[in-house]
DRENPA-3360 file (N, C-alpha, C; in nm, 2 decimals, always signed):
BEGIN
1 = XXXXXXXX = +12.90/-13.94/+5.51/+12.89/-13.88/+5.37/+12.75/-13.90/+5.31 ~ +12.71/-14.02/+5.33/+12.57/-14.04/+5.27/+12.47/-13.96/+5.34 ~ +12.49/-13.95/+5.48/+12.39/-13.87/+5.55/+12.39/-13.72/+5.50 ~ +12.50/-13.67/+5.47/+12.51/-13.53/+5.42/+12.44/-13.52/+5.29 ~ +12.47/-13.62/+5.20/+12.40/-13.62/+5.07/+12.25/-13.62/+5.09 ~ +12.20/-13.71/+5.18/+12.06/-13.72/+5.20/+12.01/-13.58/+5.26 ~ +12.09/-13.52/+5.34/+12.04/-13.39/+5.39/+12.03/-13.29/+5.28 ~ +12.12/-13.28/+5.19/+12.11/-13.19/+5.08/+11.99/-13.22/+4.99;
9 = XXXXXXXX = +11.97/-13.35/+4.96/+11.86/-13.39/+4.88/+11.73/-13.36/+4.95 ~ +11.73/-13.37/+5.08/+11.60/-13.34/+5.16/+11.56/-13.20/+5.15 ~ +11.66/-13.11/+5.12/+11.62/-12.97/+5.12/+11.56/-12.93/+4.98 ~ +11.57/-13.02/+4.88/+11.52/-12.99/+4.75/+11.37/-12.96/+4.75 ~ +11.29/-13.06/+4.81/+11.15/-13.03/+4.81/+11.11/-12.90/+4.87 ~ +11.18/-12.86/+4.98/+11.16/-12.74/+5.05/+11.19/-12.62/+4.96 ~ +11.30/-12.62/+4.89/+11.34/-12.52/+4.80/+11.24/-12.50/+4.69 ~ +11.20/-12.62/+4.63/+11.10/-12.62/+4.52/+10.97/-12.56/+4.56;
17 = XXXXXXXX = +10.93/-12.59/+4.69/+10.80/-12.54/+4.74/+10.81/-12.39/+4.75 ~ +10.93/-12.34/+4.80/+10.95/-12.20/+4.82/+10.94/-12.13/+4.69 ~ +11.01/-12.19/+4.58/+11.01/-12.12/+4.45/+10.87/-12.11/+4.40 ~ +10.79/-12.22/+4.41/+10.65/-12.22/+4.37/+10.57/-12.11/+4.44 ~ +10.59/-12.10/+4.57/+10.52/-12.01/+4.65/+10.55/-11.86/+4.60 ~ +10.68/-11.84/+4.58/+10.72/-11.71/+4.53/+10.66/-11.67/+4.40 ~ +10.66/-11.77/+4.31/+10.61/-11.75/+4.18/+10.46/-11.72/+4.18 ~ +10.39/-11.79/+4.27/+10.24/-11.77/+4.29/+10.22/-11.63/+4.34;
25 = XXXXXXXX = +10.30/-11.59/+4.44/+10.29/-11.45/+4.49/+10.31/-11.35/+4.39 ~ +10.42/-11.37/+4.31/+10.45/-11.27/+4.20/+10.34/-11.26/+4.10 ~ +10.28/-11.38/+4.07/+10.17/-11.38/+3.97/+10.05/-11.31/+4.02 ~ +10.02/-11.33/+4.15/+9.91/-11.26/+4.22/+9.93/-11.11/+4.22 ~ +10.05/-11.06/+4.24/+10.08/-10.92/+4.24/+10.07/-10.86/+4.11 ~ +10.12/-10.93/+4.00/+10.13/-10.87/+3.87/+10.01/-10.89/+3.79 ~ +9.92/-10.98/+3.83/+9.80/-11.01/+3.75/+9.71/-10.89/+3.73 ~ +9.67/-10.87/+3.61/+9.58/-10.75/+3.58/+9.44/-10.78/+3.64;
33 = XXXXXXXX = +9.38/-10.68/+3.70/+9.24/-10.70/+3.75/+9.14/-10.73/+3.63 ~ +9.04/-10.81/+3.66/+8.95/-10.85/+3.55/+8.86/-10.73/+3.51 ~ +8.83/-10.73/+3.38/+8.74/-10.63/+3.33/+8.59/-10.67/+3.35 ~ +8.52/-10.59/+3.42/+8.38/-10.62/+3.46/+8.29/-10.61/+3.34 ~ +8.32/-10.52/+3.24/+8.23/-10.50/+3.12/+8.24/-10.62/+3.03 ~ +8.12/-10.67/+2.99/+8.11/-10.78/+2.89/+8.10/-10.72/+2.75 ~ +8.17/-10.78/+2.66/+8.18/-10.73/+2.52/+8.23/-10.59/+2.53 ~ +8.34/-10.56/+2.58/+8.39/-10.42/+2.59/+8.44/-10.36/+2.47;
41 = XXXXXXXX = +8.47/-10.44/+2.37/+8.53/-10.38/+2.24/+8.45/-10.42/+2.12 ~ +8.32/-10.45/+2.13/+8.23/-10.48/+2.02/+8.28/-10.60/+1.94 ~ +8.34/-10.69/+2.00/+8.40/-10.81/+1.93/+8.31/-10.93/+1.94 ~ +8.21/-10.93/+2.03/+8.13/-11.05/+2.05/+8.04/-11.08/+1.93 ~ +8.01/-10.99/+1.85/+7.92/-11.01/+1.73/+7.99/-10.97/+1.61 ~ +7.93/-11.00/+1.49/+7.99/-10.96/+1.36/+7.96/-10.81/+1.34 ~ +8.06/-10.73/+1.33/+8.05/-10.59/+1.30/+7.99/-10.56/+1.16 ~ +7.92/-10.44/+1.15/+7.87/-10.40/+1.02/+7.98/-10.37/+0.93;
49 = XXXXXXXX = +7.97/-10.41/+0.80/+8.08/-10.38/+0.70/+8.05/-10.24/+0.64 ~ +7.94/-10.18/+0.67/+7.91/-10.06/+0.60/+7.85/-9.95/+0.69 ~ +7.85/-9.97/+0.82/+7.80/-9.88/+0.92/+7.65/-9.89/+0.95 ~ +7.58/-9.99/+0.89/+7.44/-10.01/+0.92/+7.43/-10.07/+1.07 ~ +7.31/-10.07/+1.11/+7.28/-10.12/+1.25/+7.28/-10.28/+1.25 ~ +7.36/-10.33/+1.34/+7.36/-10.48/+1.37/+7.34/-10.50/+1.52 ~ +7.30/-10.62/+1.56/+7.29/-10.65/+1.70/+7.43/-10.64/+1.77 ~ +7.43/-10.59/+1.89/+7.55/-10.58/+1.96/+7.53/-10.66/+2.09;
57 = XXXXXXXX = +7.58/-10.78/+2.10/+7.56/-10.87/+2.21/+7.60/-10.81/+2.34 ~ +7.52/-10.84/+2.45/+7.54/-10.79/+2.59/+7.51/-10.65/+2.61 ~ +7.47/-10.57/+2.51/+7.43/-10.43/+2.53/+7.29/-10.41/+2.49 ~ +7.22/-10.34/+2.58/+7.07/-10.32/+2.57/+7.05/-10.19/+2.50 ~ +6.97/-10.20/+2.39/+6.94/-10.08/+2.31/+6.79/-10.06/+2.30 ~ +6.74/-9.94/+2.31/+6.59/-9.92/+2.31/+6.54/-9.96/+2.17 ~ +6.42/-10.00/+2.16/+6.36/-10.04/+2.04/+6.37/-9.92/+1.94 ~ +6.41/-9.95/+1.82/+6.43/-9.85/+1.72/+6.56/-9.78/+1.72;
65 = XXXXXXXX = +6.64/-9.81/+1.82/+6.78/-9.75/+1.84/+6.87/-9.79/+1.73 ~ +6.97/-9.71/+1.70/+7.06/-9.74/+1.59/+7.20/-9.77/+1.63 ~ +7.22/-9.78/+1.77/+7.36/-9.81/+1.82/+7.40/-9.94/+1.76 ~ +7.53/-9.94/+1.72/+7.58/-10.05/+1.64/+7.73/-10.08/+1.66 ~ +7.78/-10.19/+1.60/+7.92/-10.22/+1.59/+7.96/-10.21/+1.44 ~ +8.07/-10.14/+1.42/+8.12/-10.12/+1.28/+8.26/-10.18/+1.26 ~ +8.28/-10.24/+1.15/+8.42/-10.29/+1.12/+8.51/-10.18/+1.09 ~ +8.63/-10.19/+1.15/+8.74/-10.09/+1.11/+8.76/-10.10/+0.96;
73 = XXXXXXXX = +8.77/-9.98/+0.90/+8.80/-9.98/+0.75/+8.67/-9.98/+0.67 ~ +8.55/-9.98/+0.73/+8.43/-9.97/+0.66/+8.43/-9.85/+0.57 ~ +8.38/-9.86/+0.44/+8.38/-9.74/+0.35/+8.30/-9.63/+0.41 ~ +8.33/-9.51/+0.37/+8.26/-9.39/+0.41/+8.33/-9.30/+0.51 ~ +8.46/-9.33/+0.53/+8.54/-9.25/+0.62/+8.55/-9.30/+0.76 ~ +8.50/-9.42/+0.79/+8.51/-9.47/+0.93/+8.65/-9.50/+0.97 ~ +8.68/-9.51/+1.10/+8.82/-9.54/+1.14/+8.87/-9.66/+1.08 ~ +9.00/-9.66/+1.05/+9.07/-9.78/+1.00/+9.16/-9.84/+1.10;
81 = XXXXXXXX = +9.23/-9.94/+1.06/+9.32/-10.01/+1.15/+9.44/-9.92/+1.19 ~ +9.46/-9.81/+1.11/+9.58/-9.72/+1.14/+9.53/-9.59/+1.20 ~ +9.40/-9.57/+1.21/+9.35/-9.44/+1.27/+9.39/-9.43/+1.42 ~ +9.40/-9.32/+1.47/+9.42/-9.30/+1.62/+9.32/-9.39/+1.70 ~ +9.37/-9.47/+1.79/+9.29/-9.56/+1.87/+9.37/-9.66/+1.94 ~ +9.31/-9.76/+1.99/+9.38/-9.87/+2.07/+9.47/-9.95/+1.98 ~ +9.59/-9.99/+2.03/+9.68/-10.08/+1.96/+9.61/-10.21/+1.93 ~ +9.55/-10.27/+2.03/+9.49/-10.40/+2.02/+9.34/-10.38/+2.00;
89 = XXXXXXXX = +9.30/-10.32/+1.89/+9.17/-10.27/+1.86/+9.07/-10.38/+1.81 ~ +9.12/-10.50/+1.77/+9.03/-10.60/+1.72/+8.97/-10.56/+1.59 ~ +8.86/-10.61/+1.55/+8.80/-10.59/+1.42/+8.69/-10.48/+1.42 ~ +8.63/-10.46/+1.54/+8.51/-10.37/+1.54/+8.52/-10.26/+1.65 ~ +8.43/-10.16/+1.63/+8.42/-10.05/+1.74/+8.27/-10.02/+1.75 ~ +8.24/-9.95/+1.86/+8.10/-9.91/+1.88/+8.07/-9.77/+1.80 ~ +7.95/-9.76/+1.75/+7.91/-9.63/+1.69/+7.76/-9.60/+1.71 ~ +7.73/-9.47/+1.70/+7.59/-9.43/+1.73/+7.49/-9.48/+1.62;
97 = XXXXXXXX = +7.54/-9.49/+1.50/+7.46/-9.55/+1.39/+7.40/-9.46/+1.29 ~ +7.33/-9.52/+1.19/+7.29/-9.44/+1.07/+7.15/-9.37/+1.09 ~ +7.13/-9.26/+1.02/+7.00/-9.20/+1.00/+6.92/-9.19/+1.12 ~ +6.98/-9.16/+1.23/+6.90/-9.15/+1.36/+6.81/-9.03/+1.36 ~ +6.68/-9.06/+1.39/+6.59/-8.95/+1.41/+6.62/-8.87/+1.54 ~ +6.67/-8.95/+1.64/+6.71/-8.89/+1.76/+6.86/-8.86/+1.76 ~ +6.90/-8.74/+1.81/+7.04/-8.71/+1.81/+7.12/-8.78/+1.91 ~ +7.06/-8.85/+2.00/+7.13/-8.93/+2.10/+7.09/-9.08/+2.10;
105 = XXXXXXXX = +7.19/-9.17/+2.10/+7.17/-9.31/+2.10/+7.25/-9.37/+2.22 ~ +7.18/-9.46/+2.29/+7.25/-9.51/+2.41/+7.24/-9.67/+2.41 ~ +7.34/-9.73/+2.48/+7.34/-9.87/+2.50/+7.38/-9.89/+2.64 ~ +7.32/-9.99/+2.71/+7.35/-10.01/+2.85/+7.37/-10.16/+2.88 ~ +7.44/-10.19/+2.99/+7.45/-10.32/+3.05/+7.46/-10.31/+3.20 ~ +7.40/-10.40/+3.27/+7.41/-10.40/+3.41/+7.49/-10.52/+3.46 ~ +7.60/-10.50/+3.53/+7.69/-10.61/+3.57/+7.69/-10.63/+3.72 ~ +7.68/-10.75/+3.76/+7.67/-10.79/+3.90/+7.81/-10.77/+3.96;
113 = XXXXXXXX = +7.81/-10.72/+4.09/+7.93/-10.70/+4.17/+7.95/-10.80/+4.28 ~ +7.87/-10.91/+4.27/+7.87/-11.01/+4.38/+8.01/-11.06/+4.41 ~ +8.09/-11.08/+4.31/+8.22/-11.14/+4.33/+8.31/-11.04/+4.40 ~ +8.27/-10.91/+4.41/+8.35/-10.81/+4.47/+8.30/-10.76/+4.60 ~ +8.19/-10.83/+4.65/+8.12/-10.78/+4.77/+8.22/-10.76/+4.89 ~ +8.31/-10.86/+4.92/+8.40/-10.85/+5.03/+8.50/-10.74/+5.01 ~ +8.55/-10.72/+4.89/+8.64/-10.61/+4.86/+8.58/-10.48/+4.88 ~ +8.46/-10.46/+4.83/+8.39/-10.33/+4.83/+8.35/-10.30/+4.98;
121 = XXXXXXXX = +8.31/-10.40/+5.06/+8.28/-10.38/+5.20/+8.40/-10.33/+5.27 ~ +8.52/-10.37/+5.24/+8.64/-10.34/+5.30/+8.70/-10.21/+5.25 ~ +8.65/-10.16/+5.14/+8.70/-10.04/+5.07/+8.77/-10.08/+4.94 ~ +8.72/-10.03/+4.83/+8.77/-10.06/+4.70/+8.77/-9.94/+4.61 ~ +8.86/-9.94/+4.51/+8.87/-9.83/+4.41/+8.85/-9.89/+4.27 ~ +8.81/-9.80/+4.18/+8.78/-9.85/+4.05/+8.86/-9.76/+3.94 ~ +8.87/-9.82/+3.83/+8.92/-9.75/+3.71/+8.83/-9.77/+3.59 ~ +8.78/-9.66/+3.54/+8.69/-9.67/+3.41/+8.77/-9.60/+3.30;
129 = XXXXXXXX = +8.80/-9.68/+3.20/+8.87/-9.61/+3.08/+8.82/-9.67/+2.95 ~ +8.86/-9.60/+2.84/+8.82/-9.65/+2.71/+8.86/-9.55/+2.61 ~ +8.86/-9.59/+2.48/+8.89/-9.50/+2.37/+8.76/-9.44/+2.31 ~ +8.76/-9.31/+2.30/+8.64/-9.24/+2.26/+8.68/-9.14/+2.15 ~ +8.58/-9.12/+2.05/+8.61/-9.02/+1.95/+8.50/-9.00/+1.85 ~ +8.54/-8.96/+1.73/+8.44/-8.93/+1.63/+8.50/-8.91/+1.49 ~ +8.42/-8.85/+1.41/+8.46/-8.84/+1.26/+8.50/-8.70/+1.23 ~ +8.62/-8.69/+1.17/+8.67/-8.57/+1.10/+8.66/-8.44/+1.20;
137 = XXXXXXXX = +8.60/-8.34/+1.14/+8.58/-8.21/+1.22/+8.44/-8.21/+1.28 ~ +8.36/-8.31/+1.26/+8.23/-8.30/+1.32/+8.23/-8.32/+1.47 ~ +8.12/-8.26/+1.53/+8.11/-8.26/+1.67/+8.05/-8.38/+1.74 ~ +8.02/-8.48/+1.67/+7.96/-8.60/+1.72/+8.06/-8.66/+1.83 ~ +8.01/-8.71/+1.94/+8.10/-8.75/+2.05/+8.03/-8.86/+2.13 ~ +8.11/-8.91/+2.23/+8.06/-9.02/+2.32/+8.10/-8.99/+2.46 ~ +8.01/-9.04/+2.55/+8.05/-9.04/+2.69/+8.02/-9.19/+2.74 ~ +8.09/-9.23/+2.84/+8.07/-9.36/+2.90/+8.06/-9.34/+3.05;
145 = XXXXXXXX = +7.95/-9.38/+3.11/+7.92/-9.36/+3.25/+7.89/-9.49/+3.32 ~ +7.95/-9.50/+3.44/+7.92/-9.61/+3.53/+7.84/-9.56/+3.64 ~ +7.72/-9.62/+3.67/+7.63/-9.58/+3.78/+7.64/-9.69/+3.88 ~ +7.69/-9.67/+4.00/+7.69/-9.77/+4.11/+7.55/-9.78/+4.17 ~ +7.50/-9.90/+4.18/+7.36/-9.92/+4.23/+7.36/-10.02/+4.35 ~ +7.27/-9.99/+4.44/+7.25/-10.08/+4.55/+7.17/-10.20/+4.51 ~ +7.15/-10.30/+4.59/+7.07/-10.42/+4.56/+6.93/-10.38/+4.52 ~ +6.88/-10.27/+4.57/+6.74/-10.22/+4.54/+6.74/-10.14/+4.42;
153 = XXXXXXXX = +6.85/-10.12/+4.35/+6.85/-10.04/+4.23/+6.87/-9.89/+4.25 ~ +6.90/-9.85/+4.37/+6.92/-9.71/+4.40/+7.06/-9.67/+4.36 ~ +7.07/-9.55/+4.29/+7.20/-9.50/+4.24/+7.28/-9.45/+4.36 ~ +7.40/-9.49/+4.37/+7.49/-9.45/+4.49/+7.60/-9.36/+4.44 ~ +7.62/-9.35/+4.32/+7.72/-9.26/+4.26/+7.75/-9.29/+4.12 ~ +7.81/-9.19/+4.05/+7.84/-9.21/+3.91/+7.98/-9.16/+3.88 ~ +8.04/-9.21/+3.76/+8.16/-9.16/+3.71/+8.15/-9.16/+3.56 ~ +8.21/-9.06/+3.49/+8.20/-9.06/+3.35/+8.33/-9.03/+3.28;
161 = XXXXXXXX = +8.36/-9.09/+3.17/+8.47/-9.05/+3.08/+8.41/-8.99/+2.95 ~ +8.49/-8.89/+2.89/+8.44/-8.83/+2.77/+8.36/-8.70/+2.80 ~ +8.33/-8.63/+2.70/+8.35/-8.66/+2.56/+8.49/-8.62/+2.51 ~ +8.53/-8.67/+2.40/+8.65/-8.63/+2.33/+8.60/-8.54/+2.21 ~ +8.65/-8.42/+2.21/+8.60/-8.32/+2.11/+8.68/-8.33/+1.98 ~ +8.62/-8.27/+1.88/+8.69/-8.27/+1.75/+8.83/-8.19/+1.76 ~ +8.83/-8.09/+1.84/+8.95/-8.01/+1.86/+9.06/-8.10/+1.93 ~ +9.02/-8.18/+2.02/+9.11/-8.27/+2.09/+9.16/-8.38/+2.00;
169 = XXXXXXXX = +9.08/-8.41/+1.90/+9.13/-8.51/+1.80/+9.20/-8.44/+1.68 ~ +9.21/-8.31/+1.69/+9.28/-8.23/+1.58/+9.20/-8.25/+1.45 ~ +9.07/-8.26/+1.46/+8.98/-8.28/+1.34/+9.02/-8.41/+1.26 ~ +9.08/-8.51/+1.33/+9.12/-8.63/+1.27/+9.02/-8.74/+1.31 ~ +8.97/-8.82/+1.22/+8.89/-8.94/+1.26/+8.96/-9.04/+1.34 ~ +8.90/-9.07/+1.46/+8.97/-9.17/+1.54/+8.93/-9.15/+1.69 ~ +9.00/-9.22/+1.78/+8.96/-9.22/+1.92/+9.09/-9.20/+2.01 ~ +9.06/-9.14/+2.12/+9.17/-9.11/+2.22/+9.13/-9.18/+2.35;
177 = XXXXXXXX = +9.23/-9.22/+2.43/+9.21/-9.28/+2.56/+9.16/-9.18/+2.66 ~ +9.06/-9.21/+2.74/+9.02/-9.14/+2.85/+9.00/-9.23/+2.97 ~ +9.03/-9.18/+3.09/+9.02/-9.26/+3.21/+8.98/-9.18/+3.33 ~ +8.92/-9.25/+3.43/+8.89/-9.19/+3.55/+8.90/-9.29/+3.66 ~ +8.94/-9.25/+3.78/+8.96/-9.34/+3.89/+8.88/-9.28/+4.01 ~ +8.83/-9.37/+4.10/+8.76/-9.33/+4.22/+8.73/-9.44/+4.31 ~ +8.65/-9.41/+4.41/+8.62/-9.51/+4.52/+8.48/-9.57/+4.49 ~ +8.47/-9.70/+4.50/+8.34/-9.77/+4.48/+8.26/-9.74/+4.60;
185 = XXXXXXXX = +8.14/-9.69/+4.58/+8.05/-9.66/+4.70/+8.02/-9.79/+4.78 ~ +8.02/-9.77/+4.91/+7.98/-9.89/+4.99/+7.84/-9.94/+4.95 ~ +7.82/-10.07/+4.97/+7.69/-10.13/+4.93/+7.65/-10.13/+4.79 ~ +7.75/-10.11/+4.70/+7.73/-10.12/+4.56/+7.71/-10.27/+4.52 ~ +7.60/-10.30/+4.46/+7.57/-10.44/+4.42/+7.58/-10.46/+4.27 ~ +7.56/-10.36/+4.19/+7.56/-10.37/+4.04/+7.63/-10.24/+3.99 ~ +7.68/-10.26/+3.87/+7.73/-10.14/+3.80/+7.66/-10.13/+3.66 ~ +7.59/-10.02/+3.65/+7.52/-9.99/+3.52/+7.61/-9.91/+3.43;
193 = XXXXXXXX = +7.65/-9.97/+3.32/+7.74/-9.90/+3.23/+7.66/-9.85/+3.11 ~ +7.67/-9.72/+3.08/+7.60/-9.65/+2.97/+7.69/-9.59/+2.87 ~ +7.68/-9.63/+2.74/+7.75/-9.56/+2.63/+7.65/-9.47/+2.57 ~ +7.68/-9.34/+2.57/+7.59/-9.24/+2.51/+7.66/-9.17/+2.39 ~ +7.60/-9.19/+2.27/+7.65/-9.13/+2.15/+7.57/-9.02/+2.11 ~ +7.63/-8.90/+2.09/+7.56/-8.78/+2.05/+7.59/-8.73/+1.91 ~ +7.49/-8.71/+1.83/+7.51/-8.66/+1.69/+7.49/-8.51/+1.69 ~ +7.59/-8.44/+1.65/+7.58/-8.29/+1.63/+7.58/-8.24/+1.49;
201 = XXXXXXXX = +7.64/-8.33/+1.40/+7.65/-8.29/+1.26/+7.62/-8.41/+1.17 ~ +7.58/-8.38/+1.05/+7.56/-8.49/+0.95/+7.44/-8.58/+0.98 ~ +7.42/-8.68/+0.90/+7.31/-8.77/+0.92/+7.34/-8.90/+0.99 ~ +7.47/-8.92/+1.02/+7.52/-9.04/+1.08/+7.57/-9.00/+1.22 ~ +7.53/-9.09/+1.32/+7.58/-9.06/+1.46/+7.72/-9.12/+1.47 ~ +7.82/-9.03/+1.45/+7.96/-9.08/+1.45/+8.03/-9.06/+1.59 ~ +7.95/-9.10/+1.70/+8.01/-9.11/+1.83/+8.07/-9.25/+1.83 ~ +8.21/-9.26/+1.85/+8.28/-9.39/+1.84/+8.33/-9.42/+1.98;
209 = XXXXXXXX = +8.34/-9.55/+2.01/+8.41/-9.60/+2.13/+8.46/-9.74/+2.11 ~ +8.57/-9.77/+2.19/+8.62/-9.91/+2.18/+8.71/-9.93/+2.30 ~ +8.73/-10.06/+2.32/+8.82/-10.11/+2.43/+8.78/-10.05/+2.57 ~ +8.65/-10.06/+2.61/+8.61/-10.01/+2.74/+8.65/-10.10/+2.85 ~ +8.68/-10.04/+2.96/+8.73/-10.13/+3.08/+8.68/-10.07/+3.21 ~ +8.63/-10.15/+3.29/+8.59/-10.12/+3.43/+8.65/-10.22/+3.52 ~ +8.74/-10.18/+3.61/+8.81/-10.27/+3.70/+8.79/-10.23/+3.85 ~ +8.79/-10.32/+3.94/+8.78/-10.29/+4.08/+8.90/-10.36/+4.15;
217 = XXXX = +8.96/-10.29/+4.24/+9.07/-10.35/+4.33/+9.05/-10.30/+4.47 ~ +9.11/-10.37/+4.56/+9.11/-10.33/+4.70/+9.18/-10.20/+4.72 ~ +9.13/-10.11/+4.80/+9.20/-9.99/+4.83/+9.33/-10.02/+4.90 ~ +9.43/-9.95/+4.86/+9.56/-9.97/+4.92/+9.57/-9.89/+5.05;
% end
């Protein structure tokens, strides 16, 4: 009798180990892939309370550029916390900025793909998505492009989301989700991400963007 009891007790560690292994497997399967873009939602810095130009951490802007981060609900008709856009929108969003002499404002960042080298070599796919939009019935808009680059900086391919037109927004201030999927080119070493805000009407560049995401997974 004691031997039988010992036998049952002896299976407990084995069962526990199996449960842990299954849990780890389930976690690995359901875990969301990491977002490669740094400061993808304009939350890394303090957003402008009035639409003026403020520094946007991790994004490179040409000298004199007006690309900025604006707080939701800023006066002047900017998107609010209830405007069309992401549910988990945080406090800020990207915008082209004020009084731009140039009709186009851009911001870029270059992200290393070293952590994905093995996956890319074996074949990988990507998803680029984000919320894009503009102001009222004006034609200002945004595109977001990823350029896959070799270690020498040679462009190997591109993918773009946007623009979202005023008609697609039904002339309502806010942002809509756009997404594109594709294959990561072999030998990609870096991803150059470019936000391009275009002003078509008014004196403010109301190309808006938020919650950008670039993910890479092994091809199935």
